[in-house]
Backbone as a chain_set.jsonl record, in Angstrom:
{"seq": "MTTRAARAARRVPAVMTALGLLVVAGACTSGSGTVATTTTAPTTTTAPETTTTTELAMSAGRQLFAYNPEVGQCFDRRAADSGAMAALRANASPIADSQVVLLLDCALAHQYEVAAVVDVPFPTAERPTDAALVSVGKRLCPNALAEFVGTPYARSSIEMGWVLPTDEQWRRGEGRIACVVFDPNGLTQGSLRDSAR", "coords": {"N": [[0.833, -1.209, -0.045], [0.594, 2.24, -0.716], [1.756, 5.354, 0.59], [-0.107, 8.353, 1.365], [1.346, 10.662, 0.68], [3.14, 9.682, -1.155], [1.404, 8.685, -2.98], [0.28, 10.98, -3.866], [2.341, 12.172, -5.081], [2.653, 10.586, -7.461], [2.468, 10.682, -10.856], [0.178, 11.15, -13.319], [0.079, 9.836, -16.631], [0.121, 11.836, -19.789], [-2.731, 12.355, -21.675], [-3.632, 10.916, -24.793], [-5.085, 11.812, -27.927], [-8.317, 10.638, -28.39], [-9.496, 8.496, -31.053], [-12.281, 7.864, -32.573], [-13.501, 6.15, -30.743], [-15.202, 5.529, -27.669], [-14.13, 4.095, -25.133], [-14.052, 1.748, -22.525], [-13.074, 0.583, -19.484], [-11.004, -1.356, -17.657], [-8.952, -3.263, -15.793], [-7.402, -4.335, -12.716], [-6.114, -6.928, -10.701], [-3.837, -8.192, -8.286], [-1.63, -10.509, -6.812], [-1.482, -12.787, -4.049], [-3.102, -14.239, -1.205], [-3.309, -15.369, 2.19], [-5.827, -16.811, 3.894], [-7.368, -17.288, 6.914], [-9.68, -19.525, 8.218], [-12.239, -20.472, 10.498], [-13.676, -23.495, 11.383], [-14.882, -26.467, 12.618], [-12.311, -27.132, 12.965], [-9.268, -25.387, 12.768], [-8.386, -24.072, 9.523], [-6.461, -23.339, 6.507], [-6.709, -21.309, 3.702], [-5.591, -20.669, 0.56], [-5.668, -17.933, -1.431], [-6.524, -17.636, -4.881], [-4.05, -16.827, -7.415], [-4.276, -13.698, -9.008], [-3.295, -11.979, -10.857], [-1.913, -11.971, -14.233], [0.254, -12.539, -16.962], [-0.345, -13.352, -19.277], [-1.545, -12.843, -22.463], [-4.679, -12.951, -23.943], [-6.053, -14.571, -26.929], [-7.524, -12.828, -29.717], [-9.947, -13.866, -30.425], [-10.994, -14.471, -28.05], [-12.725, -12.459, -27.116], [-15.025, -9.859, -27.894], [-14.492, -7.755, -30.681], [-14.369, -4.352, -31.015], [-14.922, -1.36, -32.854], [-16.261, 0.894, -32.257], [-17.607, 1.984, -29.448], [-19.849, 2.246, -26.723], [-19.403, 2.791, -23.315], [-20.138, 0.797, -20.372], [-20.631, 0.656, -16.94], [-18.566, -1.633, -15.09], [-17.827, -3.132, -17.239], [-15.196, -5.025, -18.904], [-12.068, -4.757, -20.69], [-9.527, -4.96, -23.217], [-7.148, -2.951, -24.939], [-6.327, -3.082, -28.319], [-4.033, -3.781, -31.154], [-5.584, -3.626, -34.277], [-4.579, -5.023, -36.654], [-2.655, -7.012, -35.753], [-3.409, -7.902, -33.351], [-2.034, -7.496, -31.065], [-1.505, -6.421, -27.745], [-1.997, -3.164, -26.45], [0.123, -1.002, -24.693], [-0.327, -0.545, -20.989], [-1.911, 2.156, -19.781], [-2.716, 5.54, -18.508], [-4.514, 6.687, -20.34], [-6.863, 4.982, -21.682], [-8.072, 5.111, -24.086], [-8.517, 4.209, -27.586], [-5.846, 5.23, -29.841], [-5.514, 5.581, -32.407], [-6.918, 4.643, -35.687], [-6.193, 2.135, -36.23], [-6.55, 0.742, -34.076], [-8.582, -1.282, -31.699], [-11.099, -2.067, -29.495], [-11.115, -4.792, -27.336], [-13.554, -6.358, -26.06], [-14.164, -8.047, -23.028], [-15.066, -10.858, -20.987], [-15.082, -10.361, -17.634], [-14.116, -12.375, -16.024], [-11.968, -13.336, -17.37], [-8.525, -12.813, -18.239], [-7.627, -9.327, -18.275], [-7.089, -5.796, -19.209], [-8.389, -3.388, -18.448], [-11.108, -1.934, -16.574], [-14.33, -0.654, -16.412], [-15.038, 1.775, -14.079], [-16.915, 3.917, -13.658], [-19.05, 6.048, -15.587], [-18.983, 9.294, -16.334], [-20.705, 12.505, -16.694], [-19.749, 15.236, -18.718], [-19.056, 18.393, -17.617], [-19.511, 20.543, -19.495], [-21.182, 22.857, -21.434], [-20.962, 23.413, -23.988], [-21.258, 23.428, -27.594], [-19.013, 22.761, -29.175], [-16.499, 20.313, -28.953], [-14.518, 20.175, -26.001], [-10.992, 20.728, -25.303], [-8.531, 18.151, -25.307], [-6.909, 18.501, -23.084], [-8.671, 20.053, -21.369], [-10.589, 18.147, -20.865], [-9.284, 15.992, -19.676], [-8.665, 17.23, -17.286], [-11.177, 17.303, -16.091], [-11.405, 14.574, -15.824], [-9.278, 14.001, -14.029], [-10.334, 15.161, -11.816], [-12.809, 13.968, -11.247], [-12.623, 11.118, -11.507], [-10.959, 9.895, -9.253], [-12.744, 9.822, -7.222], [-14.606, 8.012, -8.163], [-13.151, 5.674, -8.442], [-12.691, 5.203, -5.789], [-15.275, 4.581, -4.829], [-15.927, 2.423, -6.39], [-13.975, 0.459, -6.041], [-13.564, 0.492, -3.351], [-11.708, 1.6, -1.582], [-9.985, 4.395, -0.73], [-8.511, 6.469, -3.307], [-5.961, 7.62, -2.72], [-4.833, 5.708, -1.031], [-4.9, 3.206, -2.429], [-3.896, 0.416, -4.276], [-4.421, 0.245, -6.867], [-4.68, 1.761, -9.971], [-6.036, 4.601, -11.72], [-7.771, 5.671, -14.774], [-8.809, 6.989, -17.816], [-11.426, 7.309, -20.509], [-11.703, 9.349, -23.137], [-14.339, 11.302, -24.806], [-14.882, 11.186, -28.167], [-14.72, 13.52, -31.063], [-16.884, 13.061, -32.702], [-18.616, 11.565, -31.122], [-19.076, 13.649, -29.179], [-20.509, 15.49, -30.819], [-22.802, 14.01, -31.106], [-24.072, 14.29, -28.745], [-22.884, 12.691, -26.712], [-21.22, 13.342, -24.376], [-19.35, 12.122, -22.427], [-17.088, 10.92, -19.966], [-15.215, 8.084, -19.38], [-14.388, 6.518, -16.512], [-11.786, 4.484, -15.705], [-10.357, 1.612, -14.147], [-7.208, 0.01, -13.214], [-4.613, -2.51, -12.626], [-1.412, -1.46, -12.184], [0.662, -3.236, -12.325], [0.105, -5.351, -14.006], [-2.082, -7.7, -15.874], [-5.499, -8.421, -15.006], [-7.579, -10.862, -13.57], [-10.969, -11.429, -13.013], [-13.242, -9.15, -11.252], [-12.522, -5.784, -10.042], [-14.235, -4.57, -8.522], [-15.358, -3.677, -5.262], [-13.103, -4.685, -4.21], [-11.359, -3.668, -2.345], [-8.764, -2.939, -2.629]], "CA": [[0.133, 0.014, 0.048], [1.366, 3.365, -0.788], [1.366, 6.433, 1.596], [-0.772, 9.417, 0.878], [2.307, 11.517, 0.067], [3.713, 8.956, -2.236], [0.364, 8.684, -4.025], [0.103, 12.362, -4.505], [3.524, 12.454, -5.989], [2.475, 9.881, -8.664], [2.211, 11.495, -12.18], [-0.687, 10.399, -14.424], [0.532, 10.236, -18.006], [-0.745, 12.736, -20.531], [-3.798, 11.645, -22.403], [-3.53, 11.157, -26.234], [-6.454, 12.038, -28.632], [-9.095, 9.343, -28.796], [-10.144, 8.613, -32.325], [-13.35, 6.982, -33.007], [-13.904, 5.204, -29.78], [-15.324, 5.859, -26.259], [-13.912, 2.76, -24.612], [-14.025, 1.662, -21.252], [-12.888, -0.343, -18.437], [-9.794, -2.131, -17.495], [-8.749, -3.247, -14.363], [-6.451, -5.229, -12.513], [-5.762, -7.349, -9.396], [-2.568, -9.011, -8.266], [-1.223, -10.928, -5.51], [-2.119, -13.816, -3.421], [-2.934, -14.078, 0.24], [-3.698, -16.46, 2.896], [-7.074, -16.51, 4.617], [-7.527, -18.346, 8.049], [-11.147, -19.611, 8.578], [-12.397, -21.402, 11.677], [-14.96, -24.28, 11.485], [-14.566, -27.24, 13.71], [-10.819, -27.093, 13.168], [-8.707, -24.236, 11.935], [-7.846, -24.41, 8.064], [-5.834, -22.263, 5.919], [-6.914, -21.469, 2.413], [-4.771, -19.718, -0.191], [-6.436, -17.276, -2.601], [-5.892, -17.805, -6.153], [-3.357, -15.669, -8.147], [-5.262, -12.967, -9.992], [-2.493, -11.228, -11.884], [-1.442, -12.769, -15.222], [0.833, -11.763, -18.072], [-0.795, -14.017, -20.58], [-2.536, -12.11, -23.337], [-5.642, -13.753, -24.607], [-6.294, -14.413, -28.254], [-8.562, -11.954, -30.088], [-11.146, -14.625, -30.322], [-11.601, -14.619, -26.64], [-13.709, -11.381, -26.823], [-15.661, -9.119, -29.041], [-13.846, -6.627, -31.106], [-15.204, -3.199, -31.25], [-14.356, -0.166, -33.334], [-17.059, 1.963, -31.698], [-18.138, 1.406, -28.169], [-20.293, 3.172, -25.548], [-19.02, 2.004, -22.111], [-21.027, 0.591, -19.269], [-19.879, 0.325, -15.626], [-18.395, -3.021, -14.928], [-17.254, -3.873, -18.389], [-13.908, -5.24, -18.953], [-11.651, -4.78, -21.969], [-8.149, -4.636, -23.652], [-6.861, -2.058, -26.165], [-5.452, -3.958, -29.182], [-3.88, -3.376, -32.45], [-6.472, -4.284, -35.148], [-3.906, -5.988, -37.53], [-1.807, -8.015, -35.236], [-4.065, -8.303, -32.061], [-1.065, -7.195, -29.971], [-2.006, -5.665, -26.686], [-1.397, -1.805, -26.286], [0.71, -0.826, -23.13], [-1.247, -0.11, -20.064], [-1.422, 3.699, -19.598], [-3.935, 6.198, -17.898], [-5.536, 6.871, -21.303], [-7.398, 3.762, -22.198], [-8.743, 5.376, -25.353], [-7.682, 3.898, -28.824], [-5.298, 6.424, -30.261], [-5.439, 5.456, -33.896], [-7.893, 3.988, -36.389], [-5.839, 0.802, -36.36], [-6.762, 0.086, -32.69], [-9.736, -1.757, -31.434], [-11.327, -2.596, -28.139], [-11.482, -6.232, -27.167], [-14.57, -6.496, -24.836], [-13.787, -9.367, -22.472], [-15.662, -11.203, -19.756], [-14.208, -9.977, -16.537], [-13.415, -13.555, -15.34], [-10.765, -13.527, -18.268], [-7.425, -11.691, -18.097], [-7.935, -8.058, -19.017], [-6.302, -4.574, -18.927], [-9.179, -2.372, -17.985], [-12.533, -2.168, -16.047], [-14.891, 0.694, -16.281], [-15.587, 1.96, -12.733], [-17.952, 4.865, -13.759], [-19.178, 6.906, -16.648], [-19.471, 10.571, -15.843], [-21.026, 13.51, -17.69], [-18.689, 16.276, -18.824], [-19.856, 19.58, -17.284], [-19.273, 21.598, -20.548], [-22.395, 23.026, -22.063], [-20.699, 23.965, -25.399], [-21.432, 22.561, -28.733], [-17.794, 22.283, -29.616], [-15.788, 19.444, -28.002], [-13.399, 20.778, -25.27], [-9.723, 20.177, -25.675], [-8.122, 16.986, -24.493], [-6.481, 19.003, -21.653], [-9.722, 20.291, -20.413], [-11.382, 16.793, -20.54], [-8.361, 15.293, -18.777], [-8.783, 17.996, -16.059], [-12.371, 16.769, -15.519], [-11.118, 13.178, -15.446], [-8.49, 13.888, -12.76], [-11.165, 15.63, -10.726], [-13.896, 13.028, -10.909], [-12.286, 9.677, -11.408], [-10.509, 9.408, -8.072], [-13.832, 9.277, -6.343], [-15.311, 6.905, -8.849], [-12.301, 4.525, -8.159], [-12.812, 4.809, -4.451], [-16.536, 3.954, -4.663], [-15.906, 1.138, -7.028], [-12.995, -0.538, -5.429], [-13.788, 0.321, -1.837], [-10.481, 2.073, -0.914], [-9.769, 5.743, -1.331], [-7.441, 6.467, -4.35], [-4.809, 7.848, -2.054], [-4.362, 4.543, -0.429], [-5.198, 2.077, -3.188], [-2.792, -0.112, -5.111], [-5.062, 0.333, -8.12], [-4.566, 3.053, -10.66], [-7.072, 5.083, -12.544], [-7.464, 6.296, -16.15], [-10.004, 7.595, -18.389], [-11.524, 7.246, -21.937], [-12.376, 10.583, -23.416], [-15.286, 11.266, -25.933], [-14.417, 11.63, -29.514], [-15.36, 14.587, -31.624], [-18.184, 12.506, -33.197], [-19.476, 11.348, -29.884], [-19.528, 14.909, -28.652], [-21.54, 16.061, -31.625], [-24.075, 13.252, -30.884], [-24.534, 14.542, -27.397], [-22.402, 11.655, -25.827], [-20.112, 13.943, -23.857], [-19.052, 11.456, -21.189], [-15.812, 10.349, -19.624], [-15.401, 6.697, -18.726], [-13.355, 6.345, -15.521], [-11.327, 3.153, -15.682], [-9.361, 1.074, -13.072], [-6.373, -1.005, -13.711], [-3.524, -2.726, -11.923], [-0.241, -1.027, -12.92], [1.544, -4.419, -12.339], [-0.264, -6.46, -14.989], [-3.48, -7.925, -16.258], [-6.433, -8.869, -13.897], [-8.717, -11.862, -13.818], [-11.976, -10.98, -12.143], [-13.559, -7.755, -11.081], [-11.977, -5.015, -8.977], [-15.352, -4.046, -7.759], [-15.342, -4.031, -3.896], [-11.826, -5.62, -3.806], [-10.64, -3.017, -1.207], [-7.351, -2.748, -3.003]], "C": [[0.974, 1.263, 0.069], [0.823, 4.451, 0.161], [0.687, 7.565, 0.666], [0.231, 10.366, 0.148], [2.879, 10.891, -1.223], [2.607, 8.901, -3.454], [0.064, 9.944, -4.606], [1.207, 12.783, -5.342], [3.444, 11.696, -7.356], [2.022, 10.834, -9.727], [1.336, 10.632, -13.138], [-0.214, 10.806, -15.748], [-0.35, 10.971, -18.697], [-1.531, 11.786, -21.371], [-3.592, 11.938, -23.928], [-5.007, 11.386, -26.799], [-7.12, 10.702, -28.82], [-9.754, 9.507, -30.066], [-11.087, 7.52, -32.545], [-13.988, 6.137, -31.829], [-14.16, 5.958, -28.372], [-15.266, 4.484, -25.633], [-13.813, 2.739, -23.176], [-13.534, 0.437, -20.614], [-11.581, -1.095, -18.458], [-9.332, -2.136, -16.087], [-7.868, -4.366, -13.964], [-6.311, -5.642, -10.962], [-4.573, -8.183, -9.368], [-2.456, -9.439, -6.952], [-2.007, -12.205, -5.025], [-2.133, -13.791, -2.015], [-3.364, -15.29, 1.004], [-4.87, -16.021, 3.898], [-7.38, -17.589, 5.608], [-9.114, -18.399, 8.181], [-11.272, -20.616, 9.657], [-13.75, -22.011, 11.478], [-14.729, -25.023, 12.769], [-13.126, -27.294, 13.98], [-10.279, -25.985, 12.301], [-8.069, -24.844, 10.576], [-7.29, -23.144, 7.478], [-6.124, -22.433, 4.536], [-6.128, -20.271, 1.669], [-5.565, -19.16, -1.311], [-5.837, -17.502, -3.862], [-5.081, -16.567, -6.581], [-4.123, -15.018, -9.006], [-4.546, -12.121, -10.955], [-1.835, -12.284, -13.038], [-0.71, -11.889, -16.344], [0.545, -12.331, -19.395], [-1.736, -13.275, -21.248], [-3.253, -13.135, -24.001], [-5.778, -13.537, -26.113], [-7.578, -13.429, -28.533], [-9.944, -12.645, -30.114], [-11.742, -14.751, -29.013], [-12.73, -13.589, -26.24], [-14.354, -10.835, -28.093], [-14.914, -7.835, -29.446], [-14.72, -5.434, -31.594], [-14.489, -1.937, -31.743], [-14.977, 1.118, -32.763], [-17.765, 1.308, -30.607], [-18.62, 2.44, -27.217], [-20.131, 2.347, -24.242], [-20.11, 1.821, -21.108], [-20.14, 0.25, -18.031], [-19.829, -1.195, -15.477], [-17.825, -3.833, -16.053], [-15.819, -3.861, -18.409], [-13.281, -5.275, -20.446], [-10.074, -4.554, -21.999], [-8.184, -3.591, -24.632], [-5.932, -2.853, -26.934], [-5.252, -3.309, -30.468], [-4.8, -4.348, -33.484], [-5.698, -5.395, -36.058], [-3.338, -7.13, -36.887], [-2.554, -8.623, -33.986], [-3.183, -8.125, -30.872], [-1.707, -6.173, -29.003], [-1.238, -4.362, -26.58], [-0.833, -1.862, -24.848], [-0.353, -0.316, -22.269], [-0.787, 1.396, -19.799], [-2.776, 4.319, -19.014], [-4.923, 6.376, -19.01], [-5.716, 5.551, -21.957], [-8.004, 3.871, -23.628], [-7.889, 4.815, -26.55], [-7.133, 5.371, -29.341], [-5.001, 6.421, -31.767], [-6.58, 4.577, -34.423], [-7.587, 2.499, -36.386], [-5.942, 0.111, -34.886], [-8.242, -0.32, -32.456], [-9.75, -2.106, -29.896], [-11.729, -4.025, -28.122], [-12.309, -6.277, -25.842], [-14.385, -7.918, -24.446], [-14.779, -9.602, -21.245], [-14.653, -10.989, -18.617], [-13.546, -11.061, -15.784], [-12.091, -13.841, -16.137], [-9.649, -12.531, -17.906], [-7.744, -10.445, -18.912], [-7.091, -6.849, -18.549], [-7.182, -3.668, -18.057], [-10.523, -2.695, -17.46], [-13.129, -0.772, -15.911], [-15.547, 0.733, -14.846], [-16.74, 3.018, -12.713], [-17.974, 5.585, -15.148], [-19.832, 8.24, -16.179], [-19.806, 11.606, -16.896], [-20.037, 14.572, -17.487], [-19.51, 17.615, -18.526], [-19.505, 20.758, -18.241], [-20.478, 21.734, -21.453], [-22.184, 23.532, -23.577], [-20.983, 22.937, -26.458], [-20.176, 21.96, -29.2], [-17.1, 21.438, -28.481], [-14.645, 20.256, -27.233], [-12.025, 20.127, -25.701], [-9.374, 19.004, -24.785], [-7.707, 17.43, -23.004], [-7.561, 19.259, -20.742], [-10.504, 19.054, -19.97], [-10.503, 16.0, -19.555], [-8.323, 15.895, -17.353], [-10.008, 17.523, -15.365], [-12.072, 15.363, -14.977], [-10.379, 13.133, -14.164], [-9.284, 14.319, -11.588], [-12.35, 14.636, -10.272], [-13.629, 11.649, -10.742], [-11.72, 9.171, -10.099], [-11.632, 8.974, -7.175], [-14.566, 8.162, -6.81], [-14.414, 5.539, -8.542], [-12.586, 4.149, -6.7], [-14.229, 4.137, -4.2], [-16.681, 2.56, -5.292], [-15.193, 0.048, -6.367], [-13.194, -0.605, -3.949], [-12.655, 0.819, -1.04], [-10.263, 3.483, -1.531], [-8.413, 5.631, -2.262], [-6.029, 6.677, -3.588], [-4.075, 6.7, -1.318], [-4.496, 3.249, -1.249], [-3.913, 1.773, -4.001], [-3.201, -0.063, -6.485], [-4.853, 1.674, -8.739], [-5.715, 3.301, -11.43], [-6.723, 5.685, -13.934], [-8.826, 6.804, -16.593], [-10.042, 7.262, -19.887], [-12.234, 8.544, -22.224], [-13.412, 10.322, -24.741], [-14.53, 11.745, -27.14], [-15.134, 12.901, -29.993], [-16.843, 14.258, -32.072], [-19.155, 12.235, -32.057], [-19.982, 12.608, -29.214], [-20.776, 15.496, -29.418], [-22.877, 15.296, -31.485], [-24.56, 13.414, -29.528], [-24.063, 13.462, -26.342], [-21.208, 12.156, -25.049], [-19.842, 13.386, -22.459], [-17.598, 10.946, -21.115], [-16.039, 9.03, -19.09], [-14.176, 6.666, -17.816], [-13.052, 4.853, -15.56], [-10.373, 2.811, -14.627], [-8.539, 0.008, -13.813], [-5.269, -1.218, -12.681], [-2.281, -2.367, -12.684], [0.751, -2.22, -13.071], [1.161, -5.557, -13.37], [-1.788, -6.668, -15.197], [-4.315, -8.49, -14.946], [-7.288, -9.963, -14.505], [-9.676, -11.531, -12.616], [-12.165, -9.56, -11.886], [-12.859, -6.95, -9.986], [-13.032, -4.362, -8.064], [-15.292, -4.563, -6.209], [-14.096, -4.798, -3.442], [-11.047, -4.924, -2.708], [-9.147, -2.834, -1.451], [-6.943, -1.346, -3.003]], "O": [[1.964, 1.338, 0.797], [-0.363, 4.483, 0.492], [0.9, 7.662, -0.543], [-0.085, 10.819, -0.952], [3.054, 11.568, -2.236], [2.895, 9.046, -4.642], [-0.377, 10.019, -5.753], [1.071, 13.641, -6.215], [4.097, 12.115, -8.311], [1.228, 11.733, -9.448], [1.732, 9.583, -13.647], [-0.096, 12.001, -16.018], [-1.543, 10.905, -18.4], [-1.137, 10.673, -21.719], [-3.397, 13.095, -24.3], [-5.993, 11.134, -26.106], [-6.532, 9.759, -29.351], [-10.493, 10.47, -30.27], [-10.706, 6.358, -32.687], [-14.995, 5.469, -32.064], [-13.422, 6.869, -27.997], [-16.273, 3.776, -25.609], [-13.472, 3.779, -22.614], [-13.591, -0.65, -21.19], [-11.188, -1.418, -19.578], [-9.34, -1.151, -15.348], [-7.595, -5.265, -14.76], [-6.386, -4.787, -10.08], [-4.286, -8.86, -10.356], [-3.053, -8.89, -6.026], [-3.043, -12.578, -5.575], [-1.132, -13.297, -1.496], [-3.793, -16.24, 0.349], [-4.803, -15.003, 4.588], [-7.636, -18.724, 5.206], [-9.751, -17.348, 8.245], [-10.47, -21.547, 9.728], [-14.783, -21.345, 11.405], [-14.443, -24.454, 13.822], [-12.721, -27.487, 15.127], [-10.8, -25.702, 11.222], [-7.392, -25.871, 10.539], [-7.611, -22.034, 7.901], [-5.886, -23.529, 4.027], [-6.062, -19.128, 2.121], [-6.106, -19.932, -2.102], [-4.609, -17.561, -3.919], [-5.369, -15.44, -6.18], [-4.718, -15.697, -9.842], [-5.185, -11.563, -11.847], [-1.298, -13.329, -12.67], [-1.034, -10.725, -16.584], [1.048, -11.925, -20.443], [-2.788, -13.023, -20.659], [-2.691, -14.075, -24.562], [-5.63, -12.4, -26.559], [-8.485, -13.28, -27.714], [-10.968, -12.018, -29.842], [-12.911, -15.111, -28.879], [-13.5, -13.759, -25.295], [-14.188, -11.357, -29.195], [-14.735, -6.936, -28.623], [-15.621, -5.545, -32.425], [-13.537, -1.489, -31.104], [-14.394, 2.202, -32.762], [-18.415, 0.272, -30.746], [-17.916, 3.405, -26.918], [-20.721, 1.272, -24.138], [-20.977, 2.69, -21.017], [-19.073, -0.355, -18.133], [-20.801, -1.922, -15.681], [-17.413, -4.984, -15.909], [-15.191, -2.88, -18.011], [-13.945, -5.786, -21.349], [-9.441, -4.081, -21.056], [-9.262, -3.334, -25.168], [-4.895, -3.292, -26.437], [-6.027, -2.462, -30.913], [-4.733, -5.577, -33.483], [-6.16, -6.531, -36.169], [-3.498, -8.231, -37.412], [-2.302, -9.777, -33.641], [-3.53, -8.552, -29.771], [-2.354, -5.211, -29.417], [-0.007, -4.366, -26.608], [-1.254, -2.63, -23.983], [-1.267, 0.33, -22.782], [0.375, 1.773, -19.645], [-3.82, 3.667, -19.047], [-6.117, 6.243, -18.742], [-4.854, 5.058, -22.685], [-8.38, 2.88, -24.255], [-6.664, 4.937, -26.521], [-7.784, 6.414, -29.282], [-4.256, 7.27, -32.257], [-7.159, 3.822, -33.642], [-8.489, 1.67, -36.509], [-5.422, -0.981, -34.651], [-9.105, 0.335, -33.04], [-8.763, -2.358, -29.204], [-12.633, -4.42, -28.859], [-11.788, -6.237, -24.727], [-14.419, -8.849, -25.251], [-15.23, -8.656, -20.599], [-13.502, -11.42, -18.697], [-12.6, -10.846, -15.026], [-11.202, -14.515, -15.617], [-9.919, -11.495, -17.299], [-8.086, -10.523, -20.092], [-6.428, -6.956, -17.518], [-6.726, -3.223, -17.004], [-11.081, -3.708, -17.883], [-12.513, 0.147, -15.373], [-16.402, -0.071, -14.474], [-17.509, 2.987, -11.752], [-16.925, 5.683, -15.785], [-20.975, 8.307, -15.727], [-19.191, 11.566, -17.961], [-19.537, 14.838, -16.394], [-20.535, 17.865, -19.159], [-19.233, 21.862, -17.77], [-20.782, 20.796, -22.19], [-23.108, 23.982, -24.255], [-20.945, 21.73, -26.218], [-20.164, 20.794, -29.595], [-17.114, 21.782, -27.299], [-13.891, 20.967, -27.898], [-11.993, 19.101, -26.38], [-9.859, 18.884, -23.66], [-8.075, 16.863, -21.976], [-7.554, 18.86, -19.577], [-10.999, 18.965, -18.846], [-11.053, 15.377, -18.647], [-8.008, 15.218, -16.375], [-9.964, 17.334, -14.149], [-12.429, 15.015, -13.852], [-10.731, 12.362, -13.272], [-8.99, 13.919, -10.462], [-12.745, 14.554, -9.109], [-14.282, 10.979, -9.941], [-11.989, 8.006, -9.808], [-11.558, 7.964, -6.475], [-15.123, 7.393, -6.026], [-14.973, 4.45, -8.419], [-12.713, 2.969, -6.373], [-14.309, 3.199, -3.406], [-17.411, 1.687, -4.822], [-15.669, -1.068, -6.157], [-13.01, -1.662, -3.344], [-12.599, 0.498, 0.147], [-10.366, 3.663, -2.745], [-7.467, 4.883, -2.017], [-5.072, 5.948, -3.849], [-2.876, 6.759, -1.046], [-4.179, 2.203, -0.683], [-3.071, 2.608, -4.331], [-2.346, -0.326, -7.331], [-4.857, 2.672, -8.018], [-6.401, 2.356, -11.821], [-5.605, 6.12, -14.209], [-9.778, 6.995, -15.837], [-9.019, 6.983, -20.512], [-13.269, 8.826, -21.62], [-13.31, 9.37, -25.515], [-13.655, 12.609, -27.075], [-16.097, 13.316, -29.348], [-17.803, 15.0, -31.866], [-20.321, 12.63, -32.063], [-21.118, 12.673, -28.744], [-21.806, 15.89, -28.871], [-23.946, 15.861, -31.717], [-25.468, 12.673, -29.148], [-24.67, 13.302, -25.283], [-20.201, 11.448, -25.036], [-20.064, 14.056, -21.45], [-16.997, 10.594, -22.13], [-17.017, 8.836, -18.368], [-13.048, 6.776, -18.295], [-13.968, 4.037, -15.458], [-9.601, 3.678, -14.217], [-8.948, -0.701, -14.732], [-4.959, -0.297, -11.925], [-2.075, -2.916, -13.766], [1.623, -2.147, -13.936], [1.864, -6.557, -13.515], [-2.619, -5.886, -14.737], [-3.718, -8.953, -13.974], [-7.644, -9.992, -15.683], [-9.276, -11.386, -11.461], [-11.306, -8.767, -12.27], [-12.623, -7.571, -8.95], [-12.753, -3.732, -7.044], [-15.188, -5.766, -5.973], [-14.09, -5.464, -2.406], [-10.128, -5.534, -2.162], [-8.382, -2.595, -0.517], [-5.787, -1.04, -3.296]]}, "num_chains": 1, "name": "protein.A"}
């Protein structure tokens, strides 16, 4: 667990322009633990390892070039031509037309999980700049992470990110930012909801 000061010192990477997709979710859990339970005799149960580095085949999920996120959905960001997974980063948005979202069952290894979808408080017809949208994400997503994971962001081992609306989505009135959670140490199997990490 990181200290509040160390957490505050973390720098969230700059967001790149999202082209064509509002994608969401990714998340990650890692580690194993021992849980002692008492019945008629004490027993020890080891929790399964939940972090993996094994990338799933593209056939394991549903490939999406355009996607409106929903809370609790899990996904990877992939190269459409090779299926190679993009590096984990705060910006889970596809950054080129050659990238797709691979929507996955959260029980399978995945990069991101959608913790919240928040409305952007800009009443303008023209899409705000990425910098303005990132500022909104930095303000709203820490609370979304805390509510979803069950641990304040300052004490959580889980990182947050966001997916920005595209110009086209903004024109259609879909000016929402998806707050995503992910484990900076690798892929996750299972949901991070209520994980208290």
